[in-house]
C-alpha positions as CSV (number, residue, x, y, z in Angstrom):
1,M,-42.3,-18.8,-1.5
2,R,-42.5,-15.7,-0.3
3,L,-39.7,-16.0,2.8
4,I,-37.1,-17.5,-0.1
5,I,-37.7,-14.2,-2.2
6,L,-37.5,-11.7,1.0
7,I,-34.3,-13.7,1.9
8,L,-32.6,-13.8,-1.7
9,G,-33.5,-10.3,-2.2
10,F,-32.1,-9.4,1.4
11,T,-28.6,-11.4,0.2
12,L,-28.3,-9.7,-3.0
13,T,-28.8,-6.1,-1.5
14,L,-25.9,-7.0,1.0
15,D,-23.6,-8.3,-1.5
16,S,-24.3,-5.4,-3.8
17,C,-23.1,-3.1,-0.8
18,S,-19.9,-4.8,0.0
19,S,-18.5,-5.8,-3.2
20,N,-19.7,-2.6,-5.0
21,Y,-17.7,0.5,-2.8
22,N,-17.9,3.4,-5.0
23,S,-17.0,6.1,-2.5
24,D,-13.4,7.9,-2.5
25,T,-14.3,8.4,1.2
26,F,-12.2,6.2,3.9
27,D,-14.4,3.2,5.6
28,K,-12.7,1.3,8.3
29,D,-15.4,-1.4,7.6
30,V,-14.8,-1.5,4.1
31,W,-10.7,-1.7,4.3
32,L,-10.6,-3.8,7.0
33,S,-12.9,-6.5,5.2
34,N,-10.9,-5.8,1.7
35,N,-7.6,-7.1,2.6
36,D,-6.8,-9.7,-0.4
37,I,-3.9,-8.6,-2.4
38,N,-5.4,-11.1,-5.3
39,D,-8.3,-8.5,-5.5
40,Q,-7.6,-6.5,-8.4
41,Y,-10.3,-3.9,-8.0
42,N,-10.1,-3.5,-4.4
43,P,-12.2,-0.8,-3.3
44,R,-9.4,0.0,-0.8
45,S,-7.8,2.1,-4.1
46,R,-10.5,4.3,-4.0
47,M,-10.3,5.5,-0.5
48,T,-6.2,5.7,-0.1
49,K,-6.1,9.1,-0.8
50,D,-8.6,10.3,1.6
51,L,-7.1,8.1,3.8
52,I,-3.5,9.4,3.7
53,K,-4.9,13.2,3.3
54,N,-7.4,12.8,6.4
55,Y,-6.3,10.0,8.4
56,L,-2.8,9.3,8.6
57,R,-0.4,11.7,9.9
58,P,3.3,11.7,10.5
59,G,4.3,10.9,14.4
60,M,1.2,8.5,14.3
61,Q,2.0,5.5,16.7
62,R,2.2,2.4,14.7
63,D,-0.1,0.4,17.0
64,S,-2.5,3.6,16.2
65,I,-1.9,2.6,12.5
66,I,-2.9,-0.8,13.3
67,I,-6.0,-0.5,14.8
68,L,-7.0,1.8,12.0
69,L,-5.9,-0.3,9.4
70,G,-5.4,-3.7,10.5
71,R,-2.7,-5.7,10.4
72,P,0.0,-4.8,6.9
73,Y,0.3,-7.3,4.4
74,L,3.9,-7.2,5.0
75,E,6.2,-5.5,7.5
76,K,10.1,-5.8,7.2
77,I,13.1,-3.5,7.1
78,E,14.1,-2.6,3.8
79,N,17.2,-0.8,2.5
80,R,15.6,2.3,0.6
81,L,17.3,5.6,-0.8
82,P,16.4,8.7,1.2
83,K,13.8,10.4,-0.2
84,G,14.6,13.2,-2.8
85,L,18.1,11.5,-3.4
86,E,18.1,9.9,-7.3
87,V,19.7,7.4,-8.8
88,P,22.3,9.5,-11.2
89,D,21.9,9.1,-15.1
90,S,25.3,7.7,-15.3
91,L,24.0,4.2,-13.3
92,S,20.7,4.2,-15.1
93,I,20.0,0.6,-15.9
94,R,16.6,1.4,-17.7
95,E,18.2,1.1,-21.0
96,S,21.1,-1.2,-20.4
97,L,21.7,-4.3,-18.4
98,D,25.3,-4.8,-19.0
99,T,27.0,-6.2,-15.7
100,I,29.6,-3.5,-15.4
101,R,26.9,-0.8,-15.4
102,L,24.5,-3.3,-13.2
103,E,27.6,-3.5,-10.7
104,K,28.3,0.3,-10.2
105,F,24.8,0.8,-9.8
106,N,24.5,-2.1,-6.9
107,T,27.6,-0.4,-5.7
108,W,26.2,2.9,-5.7
109,Y,22.5,2.0,-4.5
110,K,24.7,0.1,-1.1
111,T,26.4,3.1,-0.3
112,N,23.8,5.6,-0.3
113,S,20.4,2.9,0.8
114,Q,19.7,3.1,4.4
115,P,17.5,0.6,6.6
116,D,13.9,1.5,6.8
117,T,11.1,-0.1,8.6
118,I,8.2,-0.7,6.0
119,M,4.5,-1.7,6.3
120,R,2.8,-2.7,3.0
121,Y,-1.1,-2.6,2.9
122,P,-2.3,-4.1,-0.7
123,I,-4.8,-1.4,-2.1
124,G,-5.3,-3.1,-5.5
125,W,-3.5,-3.4,-9.3
126,S,-2.1,-1.7,-11.8
127,T,-1.8,-3.7,-15.0
128,I,0.3,-6.7,-14.0
129,D,1.5,-5.6,-10.4
130,P,0.0,-4.8,-7.0
131,N,-0.1,-1.6,-5.6
132,F,0.5,-0.8,-2.0
133,L,0.1,1.8,0.6
134,I,3.6,2.1,2.0
135,I,3.8,3.7,5.6
136,K,7.7,4.3,6.4
137,L,8.1,4.4,10.6
138,G,11.1,5.7,12.2
139,Q,12.9,4.1,14.8
140,D,10.6,5.3,17.4
141,S,7.8,3.2,15.9
142,T,5.9,6.1,14.5
143,A,5.0,7.1,10.9
144,T,7.3,9.5,9.1
145,D,6.0,9.2,5.3
146,F,3.2,7.6,3.4
147,W,3.0,6.7,-0.3
148,I,1.8,4.4,-3.1
149,E,3.9,2.2,-4.9
150,Q,3.8,-0.7,-7.3
151,G,5.0,-3.8,-5.3
């Protein structure tokens, strides 16, 4: 009976350590073991700021990022606006979704967007959408930028 209680206590202790990570500090083992996009309370969300501030650097090789963070949830080329380029107010589709405005927006976006290689890592959820750590790679497969975005 003592053995059963000891095993149960040990199991509960290990389980509580892995699922209740409460630190804002990046921990590679915790990061790698929490890659489920459906985990709404993913401990990755707490450590992402430290990861960006202290571990990820522009110029970092893609392979080094994968060694640190594991394989991304998604890696693909996406057409995105260059950093700092904002959609003109005249093309804003927030207030109205009329087809003429939408066509103008789409034309402007196609003209101004550029293909970027993006790596996505799930880090938890906002109210209804998953959040991702985004890593943008340059043509030489080195990191050029990092940020968090809803997916």
